C-alpha positions in Angstrom: -150.6 122.3 -94.3 -150.7 123.5 -90.6 -149.0 126.5 -89.2 -145.6 125.6 -87.9 -145.6 125.8 -84.1 -142.9 125.3 -81.4 -142.4 126.3 -77.8 -139.6 128.3 -76.1 -138.9 128.7 -72.4 -136.4 131.6 -72.4 -135.5 134.8 -74.3 -132.2 133.3 -75.4 -134.0 130.3 -76.9 -136.3 132.6 -78.8 -133.4 134.6 -80.3 -131.6 131.4 -81.2 -134.6 130.0 -83.0 -135.2 133.3 -84.9 -131.6 133.7 -86.0 -131.1 132.2 -89.5 -128.9 129.1 -89.4 -126.8 130.3 -92.3 -125.6 133.8 -93.2 -127.1 135.6 -96.2 -125.1 134.8 -99.3 -125.0 138.5 -100.3 -124.5 140.3 -97.0 -122.9 137.6 -95.0 -125.1 138.5 -92.0 -127.6 136.4 -90.1 -130.5 138.8 -90.1 -134.2 137.7 -90.2 -136.3 139.8 -92.6 -139.6 138.6 -91.1 -142.0 140.6 -88.8 -143.3 139.6 -85.4 -146.5 140.0 -83.3 -147.1 139.2 -79.7 -150.3 137.7 -78.4 -151.5 137.4 -74.8 -153.1 134.0 -75.6 -151.6 131.4 -77.9 -155.0 130.1 -78.9 -156.1 133.4 -80.5 -156.2 133.9 -84.3 -154.7 137.0 -85.8 -157.6 139.3 -85.1 -157.4 143.0 -85.9 -158.9 145.5 -83.6 -161.8 145.8 -86.0 -162.3 142.0 -85.7 -162.4 142.3 -81.9 -164.8 145.2 -81.8 -167.9 143.9 -80.0 -166.0 140.8 -78.7 -164.5 137.8 -80.2 -167.3 135.3 -79.5 -168.1 135.7 -82.3 -165.6 138.0 -83.9 -166.2 140.4 -86.8 -169.7 141.3 -85.5 -169.2 145.1 -86.1 -167.1 145.0 -89.3 -169.9 146.8 -91.1 -169.1 149.9 -89.0 -165.6 150.2 -90.5 -166.4 153.1 -92.9 -168.4 155.0 -90.3 -165.5 154.7 -87.7 -162.9 155.9 -90.2 -165.0 158.8 -91.5 -165.6 160.0 -88.0 -161.9 159.8 -87.1 -161.0 161.7 -90.3 -163.6 164.4 -89.4 -162.6 164.9 -85.7 -158.9 164.4 -85.9 -158.2 167.0 -88.6 -156.8 169.6 -86.2 -154.2 167.0 -85.0 -153.2 165.7 -88.5 -153.4 168.7 -90.8 -150.4 167.6 -92.8 -151.3 164.0 -93.6 -150.2 163.1 -97.1 -153.2 160.9 -97.8 -156.0 158.9 -96.2 -153.7 156.0 -95.6 -151.7 158.0 -93.1 -154.9 158.9 -91.3 -155.7 155.2 -91.2 -152.3 154.5 -89.6 -152.9 157.3 -87.1 -156.3 155.9 -86.2 -154.8 152.4 -85.6 -151.9 153.9 -83.6 -154.2 155.8 -81.3 -156.5 152.8 -80.6 -159.3 153.3 -83.1 -160.5 149.9 -84.5 -159.2 149.3 -88.0 -158.4 146.4 -90.3 -154.7 147.1 -89.8 -152.7 144.5 -87.8 -149.7 145.6 -85.7 -146.3 143.9 -86.2 -142.7 144.7 -85.4 -139.4 144.0 -87.0 -138.2 142.9 -83.6 -139.1 139.6 -81.9 -138.2 141.3 -78.6 -140.9 143.9 -79.1 -143.3 141.1 -79.9 -142.2 139.2 -76.8 -142.9 142.3 -74.7 -146.5 142.6 -75.9 -147.0 138.8 -75.5 -145.9 138.8 -71.8 -147.1 142.0 -70.3 -150.1 141.5 -68.1 -153.1 143.8 -68.7 -155.8 142.6 -66.3 -158.1 145.6 -67.2 -158.0 144.7 -70.9 -160.7 142.1 -71.9 -158.4 141.0 -74.7 -155.2 140.9 -72.5 -153.4 137.9 -71.2 -153.3 136.4 -67.8 -150.4 134.6 -66.0 -152.0 131.2 -66.4 -152.2 131.3 -70.2 -149.8 130.2 -72.9 -148.6 133.3 -74.8 -147.5 133.4 -78.5 -145.1 135.3 -80.8 -146.2 135.1 -84.4 -143.6 135.3 -87.2 -144.7 136.3 -90.7 -142.6 135.8 -93.8 -144.2 138.9 -95.5 -141.8 138.7 -98.5 -143.4 135.4 -99.5 -146.8 136.9 -99.1 -145.8 139.8 -101.4 -144.5 137.5 -104.0 -147.7 135.5 -104.0 -149.9 138.6 -104.5 -147.5 140.2 -107.0 -146.0 142.9 -104.9 -142.3 143.9 -104.7 -140.2 142.4 -101.8 -140.3 145.8 -100.2 -142.6 147.0 -97.5 -145.2 149.4 -99.0 -145.4 153.1 -98.0 -148.6 155.0 -97.8 -147.9 156.5 -101.3 -147.6 153.0 -102.7 -151.1 152.1 -101.3 -152.4 155.4 -102.7 -151.4 154.2 -106.2 -152.3 150.5 -105.6 -155.5 150.5 -107.6 -157.6 153.0 -109.5 -161.2 152.0 -108.9 -162.9 155.3 -109.6 -160.7 156.8 -112.3 -159.0 159.5 -110.3 -155.6 157.8 -110.2 -155.8 157.2 -106.4 -156.9 154.3 -104.1 -158.1 155.2 -100.6 -159.1 153.2 -97.6 -162.7 154.1 -98.3 -162.4 152.6 -101.8 -161.0 149.4 -100.2 -163.9 149.3 -97.7 -166.5 149.8 -100.4 -164.9 147.6 -103.1 -166.8 144.6 -104.5 -165.0 141.9 -106.4 -161.6 143.4 -105.6 -158.7 141.0 -106.4 -157.6 139.6 -103.0 -154.4 140.7 -101.5 -152.4 141.1 -98.3 -149.3 143.3 -97.9 -147.0 144.9 -95.4 -147.3 148.7 -94.8 -144.4 150.6 -93.3 -145.9 153.6 -91.6 -144.6 157.2 -91.4 -143.0 158.0 -88.1 -146.0 159.9 -86.7 -144.4 159.9 -83.2 -141.5 158.3 -81.3 -143.5 155.2 -80.4 -143.6 154.0 -83.9 -139.9 154.3 -84.3 -139.2 152.8 -80.8 -141.3 149.7 -81.6 -140.0 149.2 -85.1 -143.7 149.2 -86.0 -145.2 148.0 -89.2 -148.7 146.8 -90.2 -150.3 144.2 -92.4 -153.5 145.1 -94.4 -155.7 142.7 -96.3 -158.4 143.1 -98.9 -161.0 141.4 -96.5 -162.2 142.5 -93.1 -164.4 139.5 -92.2 -161.8 136.9 -91.2 -158.5 136.9 -89.3 -155.2 137.1 -91.2 -154.2 133.5 -90.5 -157.4 132.2 -92.0 -157.1 134.5 -95.1 -153.5 133.3 -95.7 -154.6 129.7 -95.4 -157.2 130.2 -98.0 -154.5 131.2 -100.4 -152.1 128.3 -99.5 -149.9 130.6 -97.4 -150.2 129.2 -93.9 -146.6 128.2 -94.1 -145.6 131.9 -94.1 -146.6 131.9 -90.5 -144.8 130.5 -87.5 -146.3 130.5 -84.0 -143.8 130.5 -81.1 -145.5 129.5 -77.9 -144.3 130.6 -74.5 -145.9 128.1 -72.0 -147.6 129.6 -69.1 -145.1 128.3 -66.6 -142.3 130.2 -68.4 -144.1 133.5 -69.0 -142.7 135.2 -65.9 -139.2 134.1 -66.6 -139.3 135.5 -70.2 -140.9 138.7 -68.8 -138.1 139.1 -66.3 -135.5 138.5 -69.0 -137.1 141.2 -71.1 -136.9 143.6 -68.2 -133.2 142.6 -67.7 -132.4 143.8 -71.3 -134.6 146.9 -70.9 -137.3 145.8 -73.3 -140.1 147.6 -71.4 -142.8 150.3 -71.6 -140.3 153.1 -70.8 -138.3 152.3 -74.0 -141.2 151.3 -76.2 -143.5 154.1 -75.2 -141.0 157.0 -74.8 -143.2 159.5 -73.0 -144.6 160.0 -69.5 -147.3 157.4 -70.0 -144.7 154.8 -70.8 -142.7 155.7 -67.7 -145.8 155.4 -65.5 -146.9 152.1 -67.1 -143.4 150.5 -66.6 -143.4 151.5 -63.0 -146.9 150.1 -62.4 -146.2 146.8 -64.0 -142.7 146.3 -62.6 -143.7 147.0 -59.0 -147.0 145.2 -59.2 
């Protein structure tokens, strides 16, 4: 079974396609429970920042460094995260601040995903360009949870801490996940603590999988779950139109990065 793919040419069309055709029988509302991710190139797989470390041709070339990277982040970030509840919160903080991890960023909002799909970042080797089709990925994470035996609720860091007990201490840490051999495969949605205003503004969530040597779309396909993914393509000729429509509804860096860096980035892009 292939990943469902279709194209949109406007923000309105995206919203129409993401709105459920029928209201929920319990709530009576047309609200999508999926999560979304923007990609600067529609041909890319769902690579994590760890997958991309060292380049994507080939990807996964530095996955063996995962534990070293996280250990060093935990060591040097301690003055800034003295009150972290567990190592999972430190993993979230690492991802949030640009450290390569196996976490993959998503949002509950398709508009946030559309922003990240259509912003131009010419200095980023993994960024998009104006001549490339963009993509917004949609993930039915509740189906993924049902498949792997999780509740239909996004997991919190405390839930992950109790997910497995591999060494008999009653806890499961990212380090145990990295070192685990023969671990039962899984993928799940992690709802992070609001470490700062950006996480709240972006309605940010993460997926995490038991493997770090293949992209999420490949992992899900291996478990017969490729139909939990939808790829919405914005053709290159419509990218600027969608970008302008996002600016029209104030879906921009100033709102999604509510600090002085976000203000500066929005000004740079808007007047470019």
